[in-house]
C-alpha positions in Angstrom: 0.0 0.1 -0.3 1.2 3.3 -1.1 -0.2 6.4 0.1 0.5 10.1 0.4 -1.1 12.1 3.2 -1.1 15.8 2.3 -1.5 18.5 5.0 -2.1 17.1 8.0 -1.4 18.3 11.8 0.5 15.8 13.7 -1.0 14.9 17.2 1.9 12.9 18.5 4.1 13.9 21.7 6.6 11.2 21.0 7.2 12.6 17.4 9.9 15.3 16.4 6.7 16.7 14.2 4.4 17.1 17.0 2.2 20.1 16.6 3.3 20.5 12.9 1.4 20.0 9.7 3.0 18.0 7.1 2.9 15.8 4.4 3.4 12.0 5.0 4.5 9.5 2.4 3.9 5.7 3.2 5.4 3.4 0.9 4.3 -0.6 1.7 2.8 0.3 4.7 6.3 2.1 6.3 6.4 5.9 7.0 9.1 6.6 4.2 9.1 10.6 4.5 7.6 13.4 6.4 8.1 17.1 5.0 6.1 19.9 4.7 5.6 19.5 0.9 6.2 16.3 -0.8 5.9 15.9 -4.5 4.2 12.9 -6.0 5.9 11.8 -9.3 4.7 8.2 -8.9 1.4 9.0 -8.8 0.1 7.4 -5.3 -3.3 7.5 -3.9 -3.3 11.3 -2.3 -5.2 11.7 1.2 -6.8 15.2 1.7 -9.1 16.0 4.1 -10.7 19.1 5.7 -8.8 20.5 8.8 -6.7 16.9 8.9 -5.1 15.8 11.6 -3.1 12.5 12.5 -2.1 10.9 15.4 -0.8 7.2 16.6 -3.4 4.6 16.0 -6.0 4.3 18.9 -6.7 1.5 21.1 -10.0 0.4 23.0 -9.7 -1.8 25.7 -12.9 -3.1 26.0 -14.9 -3.8 22.7 -17.7 -6.5 22.3 -18.8 -7.7 19.0 -21.1 -10.8 19.0 -19.5 -13.5 16.9 -19.5 -16.3 17.3 -23.3 -16.6 18.6 -24.4 -13.8 18.4 -23.9 -12.6 14.9 -27.5 -10.6 14.9 -25.6 -8.1 17.1 -22.5 -7.8 15.5 -20.1 -9.6 13.3 -16.4 -9.7 13.4 -15.8 -8.5 10.0 -18.2 -5.4 10.4 -17.4 -4.8 14.1 -13.6 -4.1 12.7 -14.8 -2.0 10.2 -16.8 -0.2 12.6 -13.5 0.1 14.3 -11.8 1.7 11.5 -14.2 4.0 10.2 -14.7 5.3 14.4 -10.6 6.0 13.9 -9.3 2.8 16.0 -6.2 0.6 14.7 -6.6 -2.1 17.4 -9.6 -2.9 19.9 -9.4 -5.7 22.8 -12.4 -7.7 22.3 -14.4 -9.3 24.9 -15.4 -13.0 25.6 -19.3 -12.7 26.1 -19.9 -14.7 23.1 -21.6 -18.1 22.7 -19.6 -20.1 23.7 -17.8 -17.9 25.8 -14.0 -17.4 24.5 -12.7 -19.6 27.5 -10.0 -21.7 25.5 -7.0 -22.0 23.1 -8.9 -23.0 20.3 -11.7 -19.8 20.5 -8.6 -17.4 20.9 -7.3 -19.0 17.6 -10.7 -18.6 16.2 -11.1 -15.2 16.6 -7.5 -14.2 15.5 -8.3 -16.3 12.4 -11.1 -14.6 11.6 -9.7 -11.2 12.4 -6.2 -11.7 10.2 -5.4 -9.7 7.2 -7.7 -6.7 8.3 -6.4 -3.2 8.7 -7.9 -3.2 12.6 -5.8 -5.6 14.9 -8.4 -7.5 17.1 -6.4 -8.5 20.2 -9.0 -11.1 22.4 -9.6 -11.4 25.8 -9.9 -14.7 27.2 -12.5 -15.2 30.0 -11.1 -15.6 33.6 -13.4 -18.6 34.5 -14.8 -21.3 32.6 -17.7 -20.3 30.6 -17.6 -16.8 32.9 -19.2 -18.6 35.5 -17.4 -17.6 38.3 -16.5 -21.4 39.5 -13.3 -22.5 38.2 -10.2 -20.9 36.3 -10.1 -21.1 32.3 -7.4 -22.2 30.6 -5.1 -18.7 31.3 -1.7 -20.2 30.1 -3.0 -21.8 27.2 -4.9 -18.8 26.0 -2.3 -16.7 26.5 -0.3 -19.0 24.6 -2.6 -18.5 21.8 -2.7 -14.3 21.6 -5.2 -13.4 24.8 -3.7 -10.4 26.0 -5.9 -10.1 29.1 -8.7 -12.4 31.2 -12.1 -11.0 32.0 -15.6 -12.5 32.5 -17.3 -9.6 30.8 -19.4 -7.6 33.4 -19.8 -10.7 35.9 -17.7 -10.0 38.9 -15.9 -12.8 40.7 -17.9 -13.4 43.5 -15.6 -15.7 45.4 -12.2 -13.7 46.5 -10.3 -17.1 46.7 -10.9 -17.5 43.2 -9.6 -13.7 42.6 -6.7 -14.7 44.9 -5.5 -17.9 42.8 -5.9 -16.0 39.4 -3.6 -13.4 40.1 -1.2 -15.5 41.7 -1.2 -17.9 39.0 -1.8 -15.4 36.2 1.9 -14.0 37.6 3.7 -16.7 36.6 3.5 -15.3 32.7 2.9 -11.8 33.2 -0.8 -12.5 32.8 -3.2 -9.6 32.9 -6.5 -9.9 35.1 -9.5 -8.0 34.8 -12.4 -7.9 37.7 -15.6 -6.2 37.0 -16.0 -3.9 40.0 -19.3 -4.8 41.3 -20.2 -7.1 44.8 -23.6 -8.5 43.4 -25.4 -8.9 46.7 -25.0 -5.6 47.2 -26.1 -4.3 44.0 -29.0 -6.8 43.9 -31.8 -6.3 41.2 -31.0 -2.8 40.4 -31.1 -1.7 37.1 -29.5 2.1 37.4 -27.9 4.1 40.2 -29.1 4.2 43.5 -30.3 7.5 44.1 -33.0 10.4 44.2 -33.6 9.7 40.2 -34.2 6.0 41.2 -36.4 7.0 43.8 -38.8 9.4 41.6 -38.8 6.8 39.0 -39.8 3.7 40.9 -36.5 2.0 39.7 -34.1 -0.4 42.0 -31.3 1.1 42.6 -27.5 -0.2 42.2 -25.7 1.9 45.3 -22.1 3.1 44.9 -21.0 1.1 47.7 -21.3 -2.3 45.2 -18.5 -0.7 43.1 -16.6 0.3 45.9 -16.7 -2.4 48.0 -15.6 -4.5 44.7 -12.5 -2.4 44.4 -11.8 -2.3 47.8 -11.6 -6.4 48.0 -9.7 -6.3 44.9 -6.9 -3.8 45.7 -6.5 -5.8 49.3 -6.3 -8.9 47.1 -3.6 -7.7 44.8 -1.5 -6.2 47.6 -1.7 -9.4 49.1 -0.6 -11.5 45.9 1.2 -9.3 43.5 0.5 -9.9 40.1 -1.1 -7.7 37.7 -4.7 -6.2 37.9 -7.0 -4.1 35.6 -10.1 -3.0 36.8 -12.4 -1.9 34.0 -15.0 1.0 33.7 -15.4 2.1 36.9 -18.1 4.8 38.2 -17.6 6.4 41.3 -15.7 9.0 43.0 -15.1 6.8 45.6 -13.3 4.2 43.4 -11.1 7.0 41.8 -10.0 7.5 45.5 -9.1 3.8 46.1 -7.2 3.4 43.1 -5.1 6.7 43.6 -4.1 5.4 46.9 -3.4 1.7 45.5 -1.1 3.4 43.0 0.7 5.4 45.8 1.4 2.2 47.3 3.0 1.2 44.0 0.3 -1.6 43.3 0.3 -2.8 39.7 -3.4 -1.6 38.7 -4.7 0.1 36.3 -8.6 1.3 35.3 -10.7 2.6 32.9 -13.8 4.6 32.5 -16.6 4.2 29.8 -17.0 7.3 28.0 -20.5 7.7 28.7 -19.9 7.6 32.6 -17.8 10.4 32.2 -20.9 12.5 30.2 -24.2 11.4 31.7 -25.7 11.4 35.0 -28.7 9.3 35.6 -30.7 12.2 35.5 -31.1 11.2 31.7 -33.4 8.3 32.4 -36.1 10.1 33.0 -38.1 9.0 29.6 -36.8 5.9 30.6 -34.7 5.4 27.5 -33.5 2.1 27.2 -30.2 2.9 25.3 -29.0 4.6 28.5 -29.4 1.4 30.3 -25.9 0.7 30.8 -23.5 -1.2 33.5 -22.4 0.0 35.6 -25.2 2.7 36.1 -24.6 6.4 35.3 -24.2 8.3 38.2 -24.0 11.5 39.8 -22.4 15.0 38.9 -20.4 14.6 41.5 -19.1 11.4 40.3 -18.6 12.4 36.7 -16.7 15.5 38.0 -13.9 13.0 39.8 -13.8 11.0 37.2 -13.0 13.8 34.9 -10.7 14.4 37.3 -9.1 11.1 37.7 -8.3 11.1 33.6 -6.7 14.3 33.6 -4.3 13.1 36.5 -3.5 9.8 35.2 -5.3 8.1 38.5 -7.7 6.4 35.7 -4.9 5.0 33.1 -7.4 4.9 29.7 -11.2 5.7 28.5 -12.8 2.7 26.6 -16.1 2.9 24.6 -17.5 -0.1 26.3 -19.0 -0.6 22.7 -21.7 -3.2 23.3 -24.1 -4.0 20.5 -27.3 -5.0 21.6 -30.2 -6.2 19.2 -33.6 -4.4 19.1 -35.7 -7.1 20.7 -33.7 -6.9 23.8 -33.5 -2.9 24.2 -36.7 -2.0 23.0 -38.7 -3.4 25.9 -39.5 -2.8 29.7 -36.7 -1.0 31.1 -36.3 -3.8 34.1 -35.7 -6.5 31.4 -33.9 -4.7 28.7 -29.9 -5.8 28.6 -27.5 -3.5 29.3 -25.0 -1.8 26.8 -24.4 0.6 24.5 -22.3 1.1 21.2 -20.0 4.0 21.2 -17.1 3.4 18.8 -18.6 5.6 16.2 -19.0 8.8 18.9 -16.4 8.4 20.8 -13.8 11.3 19.4 -16.9 13.5 19.4 -18.1 13.1 22.9 -14.1 12.9 24.0 -13.6 16.3 22.5 -16.3 17.6 24.3 -14.7 17.2 27.3 -10.9 17.5 27.0 -8.3 19.1 24.9 -7.2 17.6 21.5 -3.8 16.4 23.3 -5.8 14.9 26.2 -7.7 13.3 23.8 -5.7 11.6 21.9 -3.4 10.8 24.9 -6.3 8.7 26.3 -7.3 7.0 23.3 -3.5 5.6 22.8 -2.4 5.1 26.3 -3.7 1.8 27.3 -1.8 -0.3 24.7 1.3 -0.7 27.0 -0.9 -1.9 29.6 -2.2 -5.0 27.1 1.1 -5.5 25.6 0.4 -3.6 22.6 3.5 -2.1 21.0 3.0 1.2 19.6 4.4 3.1 16.5 4.7 7.0 16.5 4.7 9.3 13.5 8.3 9.0 12.4 10.7 8.0 9.1 11.2 4.3 9.3 8.2 3.2 11.4 5.3 1.1 10.6 2.1 3.1 9.7 -0.3 2.9 12.3 -2.5 6.0 12.1 -5.8 7.9 13.3 -7.2 10.4 11.1 -9.9 13.0 12.0 -10.8 16.2 12.4 -10.9 17.4 15.9 -13.3 20.7 15.2 -16.3 19.4 13.4 -19.7 19.9 15.0 -22.9 17.9 14.6 -25.3 16.1 15.9 -24.8 12.2 16.1 -27.8 10.4 14.6 -28.3 6.8 13.2 -26.7 8.0 9.7 -23.5 7.8 11.6 -23.7 4.5 13.4 -22.0 1.4 10.9 -22.5 -1.0 13.6 -25.2 -3.8 13.4 -26.9 -2.9 16.1 -28.4 0.6 16.8 -28.1 1.1 20.5 -26.4 4.5 20.7 -26.1 6.3 23.9 -25.0 9.5 22.1 -28.1 9.5 19.6 -29.4 12.9 19.4 -25.9 14.5 21.1 -24.2 17.2 19.8 -20.8 16.2 19.3 -17.2 17.9 18.3 -15.0 15.6 16.3 -14.9 13.2 13.3 -12.9 10.2 12.0 -11.7 9.9 8.7 -10.6 6.4 9.0 -7.4 4.5 9.7 -4.2 3.8 7.5 -2.5 0.6 9.9 -1.3 -3.2 8.4 -0.3 -1.5 5.3 -4.2 -1.0 4.8 -5.9 1.9 4.7 -9.9 2.1 5.7 -11.1 5.9 5.3 -14.6 7.4 4.8 -15.5 8.9 1.6 
């Protein structure tokens, strides 16, 4: 693949061309020249866009597709296409399929389905067999096949001894253990944040305490066992404080936050729109402010779309019975640009790679091209026309967003919006 990118502003703090506008020549998937003006005698395809910016390729640490088993929600092929159009060159894919991804052969299947694609798929294996929380899955075998972490998606490990053993065992091969932050005995049958809004609506609440108890428990276990722990999608102010204190103790812990938990409060649920039914639930403005500050000061290591396509039959029903989840890849840049500077936005979109053992490639001559292309300033109302996913359960529908992705250049391929 040979391409000439024209007049692109480079946002990459690791590059000597950071914050400058350059032409970038890519030949056979490798950056061969960066200059203020590059001629095109070989008539390579030229990429020109309004207000074009580029950065290192973005990474999402928590994406769900559906295949195998739930192809009506999303397929791997269309899911990777969605990621590419949304500006992501790499995604870590959860194990919440049918059957659950919990063996060497399952990881091999995902890698095979995603091969020869512009977007790199990194499988997350289930932590326990069938994600049932009873017996550890084949962690070492999955690691050998290419699993980058182990996580029972949205299912907390209720048995603390099992979590202790998982951390100890995975540390033998530097495996990353993920633990969903919810104590089910506290959350009960709750479907939204326990707060004045849940009382007004007559919906059962999930207290912040349910998350915070689990976070505290897992941090105590980590301190006891050692190992590597990642806590995905925290949502409360106290969780931020707990993780900040753990990092001061030099515990090997990271965490993420879903973009929608930085954006919406539980007040948006007054019309019972099930697109806002997510887990962890939308919390309060106090929580949002603490989460945003946690992103800014580095306590929260990465943001995720927590992209989870759900078919209409499981969303267009009574709120109590609707499935949790929202798609988010397509709206990620636009939402983040409403919250952070362009520099911080790109930092949090690329920062998670290191934790998941994924190589970064800065924008420099001689490096392979792993590039996201975007306009950080475009303002628009997000609508169904912007959705590439098979499922349309978009929490950001009808929101005014700032910033649109143009696509990616990665793995010696280009996927660009027309």
